[in-house]
C-alpha positions as CSV (number, residue, x, y, z in Angstrom):
1,M,21.4,23.6,-55.2
2,T,22.8,22.2,-58.5
3,T,21.1,21.6,-61.6
4,Q,24.0,17.9,-62.3
5,S,21.5,15.6,-60.9
6,P,18.0,16.6,-59.7
7,P,16.7,17.6,-56.5
8,S,15.8,14.8,-53.5
9,T,15.2,14.4,-50.0
10,D,16.8,12.0,-48.5
11,G,20.0,14.0,-48.1
12,P,21.1,16.6,-45.3
13,L,18.1,18.8,-44.4
14,V,19.8,23.1,-44.3
15,L,18.4,25.1,-41.8
16,L,18.3,29.1,-42.3
17,W,17.9,31.5,-39.8
18,S,15.0,34.3,-40.2
19,D,14.4,37.2,-37.8
20,D,10.9,37.3,-38.6
21,L,9.5,34.2,-39.6
22,D,6.6,35.2,-41.2
23,A,8.5,37.4,-43.8
24,S,9.9,34.0,-44.7
25,V,7.5,32.0,-45.4
26,E,6.1,34.8,-47.2
27,A,9.1,35.8,-49.5
28,V,10.0,31.9,-50.1
29,R,5.6,31.6,-51.9
30,Q,6.9,35.4,-53.9
31,A,9.8,34.0,-54.9
32,G,8.2,31.2,-56.3
33,G,8.6,28.3,-52.8
34,T,6.1,25.9,-52.1
35,V,5.9,25.2,-48.4
36,T,5.3,21.9,-47.3
37,D,5.4,22.0,-43.4
38,G,4.3,24.3,-40.8
39,P,5.1,27.5,-39.5
40,Y,5.1,24.6,-36.7
41,E,7.0,25.9,-33.0
42,F,9.4,23.4,-31.6
43,P,11.2,23.3,-28.7
44,G,13.4,26.5,-29.1
45,G,11.5,28.8,-31.5
46,R,9.5,27.9,-34.5
47,R,10.3,26.9,-38.0
48,F,9.1,25.5,-41.5
49,H,10.0,23.4,-44.3
50,F,9.9,24.2,-48.0
51,H,10.7,23.2,-51.3
52,D,12.5,25.9,-53.7
53,P,12.0,26.0,-57.6
54,A,13.7,23.5,-58.5
55,G,12.6,21.3,-56.4
56,N,15.2,21.2,-53.1
57,E,13.8,20.9,-49.5
58,L,15.3,23.4,-46.8
59,G,13.9,24.7,-43.9
60,V,13.8,28.4,-41.8
61,W,13.9,28.5,-37.8
62,S,13.1,31.2,-35.4
63,T,13.7,32.0,-31.8
64,T,10.5,33.9,-31.6
């Protein structure tokens, strides 16, 4: 999340929370991000992973 070094996927995965996971998927795409995994169900809810336009990997989860 900085321009001082190139993006990497070998660090911690930051997970963001959403009230509406499907709307978040669309918002990520509209903002230029790329969904790389999911949405999928996991114990406790649903989530997806994406790369932001700079290449950073993030995740979003929801309890529904």
